[in-house]
BADOPA-265043 format. One record per residue (C-alpha): x, y, z; residue number from 1. Coordinates in nm, 2 decimals. Example, Ala and Ser with C-alpha at 12.3 -4.5 7.8 and 13.67 -1.06 7.14 Angstrom:
BADOPA-265043
<r xx="1.23" yy="-0.45" zz="0.78" n="1"/>
<r xx="1.37" yy="-0.11" zz="0.71" n="2"/>
//
This chain:
BADOPA-265043
<r xx="2.31" yy="-1.39" zz="-0.83" n="1"/>
<r xx="1.99" yy="-1.46" zz="-1.01" n="2"/>
<r xx="2.03" yy="-1.71" zz="-1.29" n="3"/>
<r xx="1.69" yy="-1.82" zz="-1.42" n="4"/>
<r xx="1.47" yy="-1.57" zz="-1.62" n="5"/>
<r xx="1.21" yy="-1.60" zz="-1.34" n="6"/>
<r xx="1.46" yy="-1.51" zz="-1.07" n="7"/>
<r xx="1.60" yy="-1.22" zz="-1.27" n="8"/>
<r xx="1.25" yy="-1.08" zz="-1.32" n="9"/>
<r xx="1.18" yy="-1.13" zz="-0.95" n="10"/>
<r xx="1.49" yy="-0.94" zz="-0.86" n="11"/>
<r xx="1.38" yy="-0.65" zz="-1.08" n="12"/>
<r xx="1.03" yy="-0.65" zz="-0.93" n="13"/>
<r xx="1.18" yy="-0.65" zz="-0.58" n="14"/>
<r xx="1.40" yy="-0.36" zz="-0.66" n="15"/>
<r xx="1.10" yy="-0.16" zz="-0.79" n="16"/>
<r xx="0.88" yy="-0.25" zz="-0.50" n="17"/>
<r xx="1.16" yy="-0.16" zz="-0.25" n="18"/>
<r xx="1.19" yy="0.19" zz="-0.41" n="19"/>
<r xx="0.81" yy="0.25" zz="-0.39" n="20"/>
<r xx="0.79" yy="0.13" zz="-0.03" n="21"/>
<r xx="1.10" yy="0.34" zz="0.07" n="22"/>
<r xx="0.93" yy="0.65" zz="-0.07" n="23"/>
<r xx="0.60" yy="0.57" zz="0.11" n="24"/>
<r xx="0.79" yy="0.52" zz="0.44" n="25"/>
<r xx="0.97" yy="0.84" zz="0.40" n="26"/>
<r xx="0.65" yy="1.03" zz="0.32" n="27"/>
<r xx="0.49" yy="0.89" zz="0.64" n="28"/>
<r xx="0.79" yy="0.98" zz="0.85" n="29"/>
<r xx="0.77" yy="1.34" zz="0.71" n="30"/>
<r xx="0.41" yy="1.37" zz="0.82" n="31"/>
<r xx="0.49" yy="1.23" zz="1.16" n="32"/>
<r xx="0.78" yy="1.47" zz="1.20" n="33"/>
<r xx="0.55" yy="1.77" zz="1.12" n="34"/>
<r xx="0.32" yy="1.65" zz="1.40" n="35"/>
<r xx="0.61" yy="1.61" zz="1.64" n="36"/>
<r xx="0.74" yy="1.96" zz="1.56" n="37"/>
<r xx="0.40" yy="2.11" zz="1.61" n="38"/>
<r xx="0.37" yy="1.93" zz="1.95" n="39"/>
<r xx="0.71" yy="2.05" zz="2.06" n="40"/>
<r xx="0.63" yy="2.41" zz="1.96" n="41"/>
<r xx="0.33" yy="2.39" zz="2.19" n="42"/>
<r xx="0.08" yy="2.51" zz="1.92" n="43"/>
<r xx="-0.23" yy="2.30" zz="1.97" n="44"/>
<r xx="-0.40" yy="2.42" zz="1.65" n="45"/>
<r xx="-0.11" yy="2.35" zz="1.43" n="46"/>
<r xx="-0.05" yy="2.01" zz="1.60" n="47"/>
<r xx="-0.41" yy="1.90" zz="1.55" n="48"/>
<r xx="-0.40" yy="2.02" zz="1.18" n="49"/>
<r xx="-0.08" yy="1.83" zz="1.13" n="50"/>
<r xx="-0.23" yy="1.52" zz="1.29" n="51"/>
<r xx="-0.54" yy="1.54" zz="1.08" n="52"/>
<r xx="-0.32" yy="1.54" zz="0.76" n="53"/>
<r xx="-0.10" yy="1.26" zz="0.89" n="54"/>
<r xx="-0.37" yy="1.02" zz="0.98" n="55"/>
<r xx="-0.48" yy="0.93" zz="0.62" n="56"/>
<r xx="-0.11" yy="0.90" zz="0.52" n="57"/>
<r xx="-0.05" yy="0.65" zz="0.81" n="58"/>
<r xx="-0.37" yy="0.46" zz="0.71" n="59"/>
<r xx="-0.26" yy="0.44" zz="0.35" n="60"/>
<r xx="0.07" yy="0.29" zz="0.47" n="61"/>
<r xx="-0.13" yy="0.01" zz="0.63" n="62"/>
<r xx="-0.33" yy="-0.06" zz="0.31" n="63"/>
<r xx="-0.01" yy="-0.06" zz="0.10" n="64"/>
<r xx="0.16" yy="-0.30" zz="0.34" n="65"/>
<r xx="0.43" yy="-0.06" zz="0.45" n="66"/>
<r xx="0.31" yy="-0.05" zz="0.81" n="67"/>
<r xx="0.15" yy="-0.31" zz="1.03" n="68"/>
<r xx="-0.21" yy="-0.23" zz="1.13" n="69"/>
<r xx="-0.14" yy="-0.23" zz="1.50" n="70"/>
<r xx="0.17" yy="-0.01" zz="1.46" n="71"/>
<r xx="-0.03" yy="0.25" zz="1.27" n="72"/>
<r xx="-0.30" yy="0.24" zz="1.54" n="73"/>
<r xx="-0.05" yy="0.28" zz="1.81" n="74"/>
<r xx="0.12" yy="0.58" zz="1.64" n="75"/>
<r xx="-0.21" yy="0.76" zz="1.58" n="76"/>
<r xx="-0.33" yy="0.69" zz="1.93" n="77"/>
<r xx="-0.02" yy="0.82" zz="2.10" n="78"/>
<r xx="0.01" yy="1.12" zz="1.88" n="79"/>
<r xx="-0.36" yy="1.21" zz="1.93" n="80"/>
<r xx="-0.33" yy="1.18" zz="2.31" n="81"/>
<r xx="-0.02" yy="1.41" zz="2.30" n="82"/>
<r xx="-0.20" yy="1.66" zz="2.09" n="83"/>
<r xx="-0.50" yy="1.65" zz="2.32" n="84"/>
<r xx="-0.27" yy="1.70" zz="2.62" n="85"/>
<r xx="-0.15" yy="2.03" zz="2.48" n="86"/>
<r xx="-0.49" yy="2.19" zz="2.54" n="87"/>
<r xx="-0.47" yy="2.10" zz="2.91" n="88"/>
//
């Protein structure tokens, strides 16, 4: 348990930051799920639109420190290749 005033404040800050990061992660996952659902439905137009809306959200996750840069790049790359494959 936190004893010093500094450690008590740090615990409060960690709790607040955890809540913000959790909300951001959830939001990113929602956008990713929309892309996945569009891909599984086979609708290329909807999938590309969902991907277009998900990309800035993923990039924002990187700038906010929720996702690693390479993780975000990998997710965007794999999703875009799957969306592109729908047209073939």
